[in-house]
N, C-alpha and C positions, 0 to 999 in steps of 0.2 A: 596314132595306133599302131601297135604292131600286129597281123597278123598272124594266126595260129604258123602256117607252115613259117616263120622266119623265127621261133622262140629257141628254135640252134646257136641262131647267132645274137643272141638279148645279150648285151654286155654291158645296158645299166638301166636303172627306172627313176621317173620320174614324180618325184616326193609333192603330192597336191597342194599340202598344211594350210595356210592361211591365204594360199592363192588370188583367191576367191573375193578376201578382206584385208587386200594392203594397207588399211588406214591403221588396223589393227596391229597390224608385224613392227613399226618400229615400238609400241607400245608394248608390246610383250617381250619386245628382245630383251629390254632393261629390267622389265619387271622378275621375267625367267632368270636371268644373268643376277639379279640380284639376291634370287633363291636356291640360286647355285653356290652364290660363293657362300653365303650363309650354310648349307651341306657342307662343304667344303671344310670351311673353316669349325663348323660345331660338331663335326664329325669326327676329325682329326684331332680336335683337344682330347675329344674322349676317350681315341686312340692309345693317345699322349697319355694321358696319366691313370690309364688301366695297365700301359704297360711298365711306367716311370714310380709310378706308386705301391710302395711292397702292400699297402692296405688293401687295391684292391686288386691283389692274385688270388683271386677264390676265383670257382667255374660260374659263378654268373656273369662276375665282370669279363673275363675270357670268352664268352659269349653274348656279353655284349662291345666287347675289342673286335669281337668279328662280326656283330649286325653293323657296326659304324662305317666298318670296310669293306662290308657287303653295298650297305647306301652311296658310298664312295664310287665306289666299282658301278654303279646299278646305272646312279647319273652320267654317269661319262661315259657309260656304254650310248648314249640317245641324246643327251644334251647339248652339245658342243653341234650336233649334226641340226640340234633344231635351233639351235640359234644362227649357225650358219646357212639355213634355209631364209630365215627372216632377210637376211640384207640380199641373198643373190636371187636375182631374176627368176631365172633356170635353176632348181634345186634338182638335180640328178646324182644318185649315188649308183657305184659300179657294181654288177651284181654277186663279184668276192664280196664288196666291203656288207652291200647289203643283208647275205647271210655273216657275215661275222658281225654285224650289231644286232642282228636277230637272234641269236644264240646268245649275247651275253647280255642282251636285255630277259632271255624268256630264261638265262638261266641262273641268276641273279633274282628273279620274280618266284620263282621255284626255291632255290635255297631256303629265300628267304622265313618260307613259308614251314620250309622242317624244321629251319633253326630257329623260330617262335616255340616249335612243340617240344625244342628238345631245351629252350630254354622254360616251358612250363615243365619241364618235369625235374628238371632240377631246386623248380620251386616248390613245388611235389614235397620233394624229397625232406629240405627243409621246414621247411612245416608239419609236414605228417610225423615223418621219421627222424628229430631233428637230432636226436643220438646216436644214427647209424649214417650221419648225411658226410662224414667226413671219409668213408668207409663207403659207402654208397660210390659219390662224387669226386672218388680221386683222380689223381692227374691220368693215370692209367684208361679214367673213364673217359671224363668232358672230353679230352681230350683228340679220343675217333670219333665219339658222337658227333663237336663239330666237323671233326674232316668228313665224318657222310654226307652230312649235307650238302657241303659242296658236292660230294662226290654223286650224290645223288639228282642234284637239280641240272649239272653241268649234263650227267648222262638222257636223262631225262630231254634235256633242249639237243643236242648234240641227234637222238633220235628226231622231235621235232621236226629240225631243221632240213635235217636230210632227207624227210617224206616232203616238206612243201618244196622246197631248192630242187626238187628233181623234177617237178613236173613242168608242161608245158604253159605259156601261160601264151593268154592270148592280147595280151594290153603290158602297159609296160606304163601307165600311168598310176601309182600309189595313192589313193587318198588317205592323205596318213600323214604325218609330221615325221616320223619314221618306217622304218623295214617292222610292222609291227606284225603276228605272222597272219593273222583274222583279215587283213588287208591287204595282204599279199595273196590268199586262198581267193579270194572272191576275184582275183585274174586266171584264174586256171582256166585252162582249157579243156580239160580231164572230168574224169572220175575224182573225187575226191575223199568218196565215202570213207578211207582205206583212213584217210589225215581225221576226217570230223573221231572216227569212233577209236583211236590214239589220242588222237588232245581229249574223247571224252572219259577217258583210261585214267589218262594222265592227270584229270583237274578232280577226278573222285582223290587220287592218291595223296597227288601233294594239295590238296584246300580241303577235300571232306574228309580225308580224315584228318588229319592235323587241326581242319576246326573240333570234330569230336573229340580228341585224345584234349585240346587244351580242354575242351568244354567240365569232360567227366574229370579232371587234373584240380581245378576251380570247384567242385564241386567238393571235392574232398576238404579241397583249401580254406573256403569257406565253412565248410561245419566243420572241422578243427576249428579255427578259427574263434565261430561264433560258439567252443566250448570252454573257453579258455576266460578264468572265471572274472581275474581282473579288466577293466577299461582298457588298464595301460597297455596293457599286456594284448590286448585285443589287437589294439590302434599299432604299436611296435612291429606288433606279427601282419598284418595286411599290409605294412608301408612295405615293407620288405619285398613285398609282389605288385605295388598298385601301379607303379611302372611301366611294369612291363604289362599290365594289364591293360592298361590305357592303347598305349603301341601296341595293342592285338585287335581291341578294338576301334584303332583308326587305319589298321593295316585292312582288317575283314571286311570295317562298316565300307569304306570309298571300295572297295571289289562288288562287293554286293547291290549298292548304291550304281556304281556303271555297269553289270550288268541284268541286275536283276529288275532295273524302272523298266517301267512300258512304255514300247515305242510308240510314238503320234501315227494314228491313221488316217490324216489329216493327208493329204498332194502336197496343202501347200505350205505345209509347215516343215514341209522335207529336209530344205534347205538350214534350218534354224536349229530343227533336228539335230541332223548331221555336223551343223557348227558345234551347239551346245556340246555333242558326244564327242568330239574331237579336244575341246578345252576340258571337259572336263576327265579325259584322257592322262590330255599334257601336264593339271595340274598332279591328278594322283603319281604320276610320274615323280614331280620332284617336292609333293606336299610331307609326305607319308614320311621321308629321306629327311626334309628338315624339322622336323616335329620329332621326331627320333630324340635326338640329342637334345632338345629343347625340353622336352619333357623327364627325361633323366637323371636331366640334370634338375630341376625344380622339383620332383618327390622321391627320388634315390639323398638322402641326406650326406652316404658317403662320396655319392658321386661329387655333390655338388661341395662340400671340405675339400675334395682333392684338383677339385674346380678355383677355386679358391685361392687354395695354396698355393696351386701353380700359378697361377695370376697376380700375387703379391712375391712369389719370388722371382718371375720376369723382371719383379716393378721395381724388386731391390736393387735384381743383382749389379 
């Protein structure tokens, strides 16, 4: 342990990870590695088809390409560190590397929240105002929208990371796989009320507001779809947004499950609770990015056709 008067010379943290469960580490190393490879392959293919296929040069697929790139960045900011920790007896990370990893993970998560709401707006305009869609969602509109998502997420992360890493720390053992901001704040030996308030404001802006915006967008979308007289027309309209809606449900559903579930009051079950929280957090970080390309490939016929064409081109080239 690092004492309070030694925090100024703190140069590294120890990541606890699954140190208390060494038998699980090799199993999870193989499992997480396979999932990471699927993430790189799936999202890489989506980026490739959205860039190379001219039929996909539309706002919806531009946002999708951004989402795939974001998922690769998000997992790459943490998964290699996690994999290394499964194989290393002493799992340490330097102070500066911890700050960088915290910034990247937080930035990618915040950016995805905003980006998903931008994608919901795109679907709202496409279904509720189809005649105005080419004007409203022009290149001069959707490119700044995507860029603002990245800027907003990065700015929020810079603020939160700066506030967290300037604190004095009374310990150097992080009870997590990575430098997750809440786990790092538990080591602080100073008043963290500013951090708590700023984190609450950030959660409202990047979680609450996007959820409300997406919810209202889909109320209007579903209302418009139900007014379409033909069953075929309703099916076609819903198919254009079903993949995005599924991704939104998976993304926010896992967040609500992680942070909304009640904590066990049984002290004997504290270790099991701690292990469960770690594993849920671990799989949240890889399952959602892995599912996104699968969902879009299965539920969007344009993406499915583009991937099929790409595969056949490579096969017969």
